MARBA-3410 file (N, C-alpha, C, O; in Angstrom, 1 decimal):
57
116.0,79.8,61.1,115.8,81.2,61.6,117.0,82.1,61.2,116.7,83.3,61.0 ~ 118.2,81.6,61.2,119.3,82.4,60.8,119.2,83.0,59.4,119.6,84.1,59.2 ~ 118.7,82.2,58.5,118.5,82.7,57.1,117.5,83.8,57.0,117.6,84.7,56.2 ~ 116.5,83.7,57.9,115.4,84.7,57.8,115.9,86.1,58.4,115.4,87.1,58.0 ~ 116.9,86.0,59.3,117.4,87.2,59.9,118.5,87.8,59.2,119.1,88.9,59.6
119.0,87.2,58.1,120.1,87.7,57.3,121.4,87.2,57.8,122.4,87.7,57.4 ~ 121.4,86.3,58.7,122.7,85.8,59.3,123.2,84.7,58.4,122.4,83.7,58.1 ~ 124.4,84.7,58.0,125.0,83.7,57.2,126.2,83.1,57.9,127.0,83.9,58.4 ~ 126.4,81.8,57.9,127.5,81.2,58.5,128.7,81.4,57.5,128.6,81.2,56.3 ~ 129.8,81.7,58.1,131.0,81.9,57.3,131.7,80.6,57.1,131.5,79.6,57.8
132.5,80.5,56.0,133.2,79.3,55.7,134.3,79.0,56.7,135.2,79.8,56.9 ~ 134.1,77.9,57.4,135.1,77.5,58.5,136.4,77.1,57.9,137.4,77.1,58.6 ~ 136.4,76.6,56.6,137.6,76.2,56.0,138.6,77.3,55.8,139.8,77.1,56.0 ~ 138.1,78.5,55.5,139.1,79.6,55.3,139.6,80.1,56.7,140.7,80.6,56.8 ~ 138.8,79.9,57.7,139.3,80.3,59.1,140.4,79.3,59.5,141.4,79.8,60.1
140.3,78.0,59.2,141.3,77.1,59.5,142.6,77.4,58.7,143.7,77.4,59.3 ~ 142.5,77.7,57.5,143.6,78.0,56.6,144.3,79.3,57.1,145.5,79.4,57.2 ~ 143.4,80.3,57.5,144.0,81.5,58.1,144.8,81.3,59.3,145.8,81.9,59.5 ~ 144.2,80.5,60.2,144.9,80.3,61.5,146.2,79.5,61.2,147.3,79.8,61.8 ~ 146.2,78.6,60.3,147.4,77.8,59.9,148.5,78.7,59.3,149.7,78.6,59.7
148.1,79.7,58.5,149.0,80.6,57.9,149.6,81.5,59.0,150.8,81.8,58.9 ~ 148.8,81.9,59.9,149.3,82.8,61.0,150.3,82.0,61.8,151.4,82.6,62.2 ~ 150.1,80.8,62.1,151.0,80.0,62.9,152.3,79.7,62.2,153.4,79.9,62.7 ~ 152.2,79.4,60.9,153.4,79.1,60.1,154.2,80.4,60.0,155.4,80.4,60.1 ~ 153.5,81.5,59.7,154.2,82.8,59.6,154.9,83.2,60.9,156.0,83.7,60.9
154.2,83.0,62.0,154.8,83.3,63.3,156.1,82.5,63.6,157.1,83.0,64.1 ~ 156.0,81.2,63.3,157.1,80.3,63.5,158.3,80.7,62.6,159.5,80.7,63.0 ~ 158.0,81.0,61.3,159.1,81.5,60.4,159.7,82.8,60.9,160.9,83.0,60.8 ~ 158.9,83.7,61.4,159.4,84.9,61.9,160.3,84.8,63.1,161.3,85.4,63.2 ~ 159.9,83.9,64.0,160.6,83.7,65.3,161.9,82.9,65.0,162.9,83.2,65.7
161.9,81.9,64.1,163.1,81.1,63.9,164.1,81.8,63.0,165.3,81.7,63.2 ~ 163.6,82.5,62.0,164.6,83.0,60.9,164.9,84.5,61.1,165.6,85.0,60.2 ~ 164.4,85.2,62.1,164.7,86.6,62.2,166.2,86.9,62.2,166.7,87.8,61.5 ~ 167.0,86.2,63.1,168.4,86.5,63.1,169.1,86.2,61.9,170.2,86.7,61.6 ~ 168.6,85.3,61.1,169.4,84.7,60.0,169.1,85.4,58.6,170.0,85.9,58.0
167.9,85.4,58.2,167.5,85.9,56.9,166.4,86.9,56.9,165.4,86.6,57.6 ~ 166.6,88.0,56.3,165.6,89.1,56.3,164.4,88.7,55.5,163.3,89.0,55.8 ~ 164.7,88.0,54.3,163.6,87.7,53.4,162.6,86.6,54.0,161.4,86.7,53.7 ~ 163.1,85.7,54.8,162.2,84.7,55.4,161.4,85.4,56.5,160.3,85.0,56.7 ~ 162.0,86.3,57.2,161.2,87.0,58.3,160.1,87.9,57.6,159.0,88.0,58.1
160.5,88.5,56.5,159.5,89.2,55.7,158.4,88.3,55.2,157.2,88.7,55.2 ~ 158.7,87.1,54.7,157.7,86.2,54.3,156.8,85.7,55.4,155.6,85.5,55.2 ~ 157.4,85.6,56.6,156.6,85.3,57.8,155.6,86.4,58.1,154.5,86.1,58.5 ~ 156.0,87.6,58.0,155.1,88.7,58.2,154.0,88.7,57.2,152.8,89.0,57.5 ~ 154.3,88.4,56.0,153.3,88.4,54.9,152.3,87.2,55.2,151.1,87.4,55.0
152.8,86.1,55.6,151.9,85.0,55.9,151.0,85.3,57.1,149.9,84.9,57.1 ~ 151.5,85.9,58.1,150.7,86.3,59.2,149.6,87.3,58.8,148.5,87.1,59.2 ~ 150.0,88.2,57.9,149.0,89.2,57.4,147.9,88.5,56.6,146.7,88.8,56.8 ~ 148.3,87.7,55.7,147.3,87.0,54.8,146.5,86.0,55.6,145.2,85.9,55.4 ~ 147.1,85.4,56.6,146.3,84.5,57.5,145.3,85.2,58.3,144.2,84.8,58.5
145.7,86.4,58.8,144.7,87.2,59.5,143.6,87.7,58.7,142.4,87.6,59.1 ~ 143.9,88.1,57.5,142.8,88.5,56.6,141.9,87.4,56.2,140.6,87.6,56.2 ~ 142.4,86.2,56.0,141.5,85.1,55.7,140.7,84.7,56.9,139.5,84.4,56.8 ~ 141.3,84.7,58.1,140.6,84.4,59.3,139.5,85.4,59.6,138.4,85.0,60.0 ~ 139.8,86.7,59.4,138.9,87.7,59.8,137.7,87.9,58.8,136.6,88.0,59.1
138.1,87.9,57.5,137.1,88.1,56.4,136.7,86.9,55.6,135.8,87.0,54.7 ~ 137.3,85.8,55.9,137.0,84.6,55.1,135.8,83.8,55.4,135.5,82.8,54.8
END
């Protein structure tokens, strides 16, 4: 019935990868903020990419 109505299931693998990237990015951001600016920036990038994968993947 879902195919007839135009509903397609999204790939759950990309959602898992997106959530994992968000968690890793958050941990990097929280642990390394006082020490290194580039690792906190990398954490923010990982959170952003993870969110995009989770939302649109």
